[in-house]
Structures are given as C-alpha cells and as structure tokens.
N, C-alpha and C positions, 0 to 999 in steps of 0.2 A: 337805429332800426325802427321801422314803422310799426306802430302799435297795432296788433291784430284787431280787426273790426268784426262785425257780425257775419259778414260773408266768410271770413276766415274761420270763425267759430263753426258755422254751418258745415264747412268743408271738413273740419275736424270731427264733427259729429258723424258725418257720413262715412268717414274712414273707419269709425267704430261701429258701423252698421245701424246707426240711428237715423231716423227721418225727423229733421227739425220741424216743429210745428209753428212755434212762435216764441219770442223772447218774453220771459215772465218777469224778470227783474234784473237790476244791476247793483253791484256792490263794490266795495273797495278791493276785494280780493278776487272777484270774478263775477261772471254773469250766469243767470239761471235760465235754462230753456225747457220748454215743454217739448217732449220728443217721443217718438214711437219706435219700438223695437219688436221684431217678430216674436222673440222669445219672452221678453219681460213686459211687453205691451207698453202702455202709456206711463211715462215716468218724468220726474223732474231731474234735469242734469245740470250740475254746477260746473262751469268750466273755469279753471284757475290757470293763469299763466305760470309756468314753472319759476319764472323770475320773481313772482310774488309769493310763492309758497315757501314758508320758512321751516318746513319739515317739523311742524309741531308734533309733540309726542303722541297725540291722538292718532292711532293707526287706523284711519278710515279705509274702506275698500276703494282704493284709488285705482283707476284704470289709466295707466300711463300711455300717452301717445307722444308724437314728435316734440311739440313744444308746449303742450298743455296737459293738465290732469283733469280727469272727470270724476265727480262724486255723484253717484246715482242714488236717488231717493224716490219714494213713492210720492204721488201727487196728493196734496191736501185740498179737497174739494170745498171746504168751508172757510178757506183763507186762513188768516191769523187772528190773534187776539185784538189786533188793531181794529177789526171790524166792529168789535164791541166797544173799545176805548173811544172810538170816534163818533159813536151814536148815542149821546146822552139821553135822547128822547125815548130810548127803549131800554129801561133798566132790567137787569137780570133778576129773575126770581131767586129768592134766598137759597133754595135747594140746588139751583143750577150753579150759582156762584160757589157754593160749598163744594159741589162735585168737581167743578173745574179746578179749584184750588187744590183739592185732594189729589186729583190725577197728576197735576203738575209737581206737587211736592213729592209724590211717590216716585215720579220719574227722576227728579233731582236727587232724591235719596239713593236710587240705584246708580245714577251717573257718578255721584261722589264716591261710591264704593270702588270705582275704578282708580281712584287717586287723582282724577283730573278735575281741573277748574274750567268751567265753560268760558267765563270772562266776557260774554256778550249776551247775557240774558236780557230780553226786552220783549215787548208785545209782538214785534215783527218776527221774532225768532221762535214763537210758540205757535205751532200749526194746529189746525182743527180739521179732522177728516171723518167723514161718515161713510162707511162701506155701503154700497147700494142695497136698499131694502132692509137695512139693519135697524133704522130708527134711532141709532145711538151715535154719539160723537166721541172720537178718541182725540185727546190732546197730546201733542208730541213736541218735545224740545228739539229744535233744529239748529243748523248752522254752527258746526263745531270748528270752524276755520281758525278761531283764536284759542281753542282749548289747549291747556298746558298742564303739566304735572304740578301739583301743589308744591311750592318751594318756600319753606319758612326761613331759609338762610340767605339765599342770593337775591339781590335787588333786581327788579325788572329793568330792562334797558329802555322800555317805552310803556306808555299807558294804553291799555287796551279797553275796548268797550265804548258805550254811548253815554255822553255826559250826564243826562238826567238820571240814569240808572246806576252811576258809579258811586260806590260806597265812600264814606268820608275818609277812611284810611288811605284811599288811593290818591288823595290830594296832599298827602304828607310824605316826607322822606324818612327812611327809604321806602320805595314802592314795592310791596310784596302782595302777590295774589294768593289768597287762601280760599277755602270753600266758602268762607263767610261773605266774600264779595258777591258770590252768586246768590246767597240768601238775601242780602240787602236788595239786590236787583229784582229778585222775586217779590220782595215787599213792595217795591216801587211799581212793579207790574200789576200786582193785585190792587194797589192804591189807585192806579190809573184806570183799570176796568170798572172800578166802583165809582170813582169821582170824575173820571174823564179828564183829568188834568194831572200835572206833576206837582209834588209838594215844593220842590226847589228846582228852578229851571233858568238857565242862562245860556245864550248862544255861544259863549266862549269859555274856554278852560279857566281863565283868570276870573271871569265873572262868576262861574259856578263855584270855584274855590272860595272866593270872597263870601258868597252867600252861605256856603257850608260852614265856614269859620265863624260866622255870626250866630249860628244856631248851636244848640246842645242836643236837640231832639226834633223829630218831626211832630208838629202840632196836629191834634185831632181835627179833621175837617168836619164841617156841619153835615156833610152828606152821609157820614157813617154814624148811624144811630145805635147800632148793636154794640153794647159794651164788651161782650166776649170777643166779637170780631176785632174790635179795636185793640183789645189786649193782645191778641195774636199778632196783628199787624205791627204794633209798637215793639214787639219782641223781634220781629223780622227786620224792623227798621232801626233797631238799636244802634247808636253811633259807635259804641265801643264794641269792636269785633269779638272781644273775649266774652262779652255778655250776650251777644247775639245768638239766638238759638240755631240749631241745625234743622235740616229738613226732617230728620227722624223725630226730633223733639217736637217740631211743629205738628206732625201728624198725631201726636199724643195730646195735643191741646184740647181743652173742653169744647172749643168751637167745632171740633170733629167728633169728640167722644162722649159728650154729655147726652143724657136721655132726650133732651130737647132737640139736639142736632140729629140724633138717629130717628126721631119722629118727624123731622121736617123733610119729608120726601113726597113726591107726587105719585099719583096713581099710575102714570105712564112709566115712571122709574121702577115701580114695583112690578108691573107687567113685563117690562124688558128683562128684569132680573129673573123672573119666573121662567121666561123663555130659555134662559141659559141653563137652568137646572131641570128643564123638562126631561123626563126619562126617555122620551122618544128621540131626543137629540142624538145625532151621530156621535159615537165615541171619539171619532177623529175630528170633531169640530174644534174650532180655534178659541172657544170660550175659555176664559181664565177665571180665577177666583174673584177678580175684580168685576167681571161681567155679571157675577151672581150676587154682588153686593149693591143694592139700589143707591147707597150713599156715594158710590163712585160713578154712577151712570149720569152722563150728560145727554139729554135727549135732543135729537136733531130738530124737533119742532120748536124747542125753546131757542136754539141758536139761530135758526133760520127766520124766526118770527119777525116779519116786517123788515128784516135787514136786507140790504142790497148785497147779497152774497152771490158770487158767480157760481151757478149751479148747472149750466148747460151741459147736457150729455154730449160728449164728442164722439161722433160715429165715424168709423173709418172703413174704407174698403181694405182688403188685405194688401198692405204695401209690399211690393217686391223689393227685396234688398239684394243688390248685386254682390256676387263674390269678388 
C-alpha cells in the first residue's frame, strides 16, 4: 500500500472541515499541520496513520477519520524551547529561567497525577505561547504520542524517547518506564537551555549506552555558576531513579522557595501579576493563581528578545467550508 503523502493528508483535513495552511513539522508517528477551521479558528493538527497508532493509554481527544487520526491543539506562537537551546549568544535572565522551569515542573506534576509517563520530554516538545497583547508566555508540554501508564512490573517491549534525554535506567534490562524517566529528561532539558549542549550525547544507542555506563553522575558544567541551581539539577539528573526527586519535590527546592528566589523578579513580572489581580478585571477572565504570582510569569519581551522567533500574524479572510 502506498504511504499517504501531504496531498492525502490535506484531503483528510478537508474532510474534517479544516483548511490546510502549511506543514509545520514531521515526526515518526505523524505530521503536524497549521490549519484553519470556522469554529475553532487557527490550530495545529497532528495527523497519525492508524497503522502507527498503538492505542496508548493516554486518551487524547482524537477525531477519527477513514485511515487517520487527528489530534487538535492550539498553535504555539513562540515556538519551542529549542529556540533558546540553539541560541547561546542570548542567555536567559535568572528570573526568566526560574519561571520557565517552575511552569514546566508544575505542568509535569499535574501530568504525573494522571498516572501517565510522557516518555519523550525534550526541548522540541515543550511549547511556548503568548496570547495576543498579554505580554506573558505560557509554557506547555506537548506531543503525548508515546505517553503510557506507569508500569512497575512489566518490561517495555521497546525503548521510547530521544537518546540524549533518556535516563540511565532505560539502558538497562529490564526496561521499565516510571515517572522518574520524565524527571531525568526534564533535567536534561533544563541543562540544555542553560548550557546549550547535552551532558552526554552519542548518535547511536550503543554509543550512548557506553557513555552512560562510564559515568556515575552528570558533572557540573562551567556554565552553571549558581550553586543552588546546580543542586536542583543534580537531583533531577540523579542516575539512581530511586534517589531522583519528583516534580512536586523539585518545586519545593530552595531554588524556587528561598527568599533570594522570591526576590529575583523583574518589574515587568510584578506589573503583569498586578494586572491579574486588578479588581477591575472581569470575573470571567481566564487568569489563574499562577498568573497572579510573579515568580511563575515568563515575559514575552524576554523570550522574544533578539531571538529569531516566528511571530507573523496570520490574517485570513473568512474561509468558506463546504458541507
């Protein structure tokens, strides 16, 4: 059977009343399109061939069509953490890094409450989105295609994830995915947006395994000067999963809770937090407790600063969608 191409995917999108705009990216389990719909407007649509979908336990809102499944998500207009990881010439301010990490760990804490392991945490799967005129950036964990119920008994039939982010225990038999593999991957993600490199990296599984086996821990890089930050990262990157902290424990670390951490905020973060608690705000506004806490706020100006981030506003006429 001929493998479906982009024309085929566009036809499937139109069948579901979407107007395909352009292909955003390609992955092992499916392609992602930018598309327009009269009711839900501009969205990202991931198209997965049914033959590649293994019916993982994560029950996403799948829209079934003839030979494909669609996962509909909002568009992230500030790209992914890769935009930070790949631009070492623009270091993050300490308060921006802390707020980014705090948002991501909070999201991981909530996700793990569902009993699921993501299994593919990496810079490319953490999106950044700034609602128009908001001045703030929300960081969101994405791509749950490999998510699976935590299983402490049965061995995995295959290794999921991306090599440099994979925890040391995944290179040992039996292979079991626990919440702790996501925590290690988050540690690598944070390491990468700070140092702009991987601590251990080989292009092959055997090469990565050999390098991991030669180490007992991740060594502190010269780029990380903050002792408290390194203490947190070293606990996220602990080789022994039983000693590796959880997302909830990480949020209680002094890097986030110390008086120094709470004082390390910008004037813009303070002003955005005040906007969220303004008594004139509509009672039906979408602000949450995190919008009112300046230590959780990532400002759009800091993320966009001198970075080549796609930010063009896409303007459309009202697309007619045929019945």
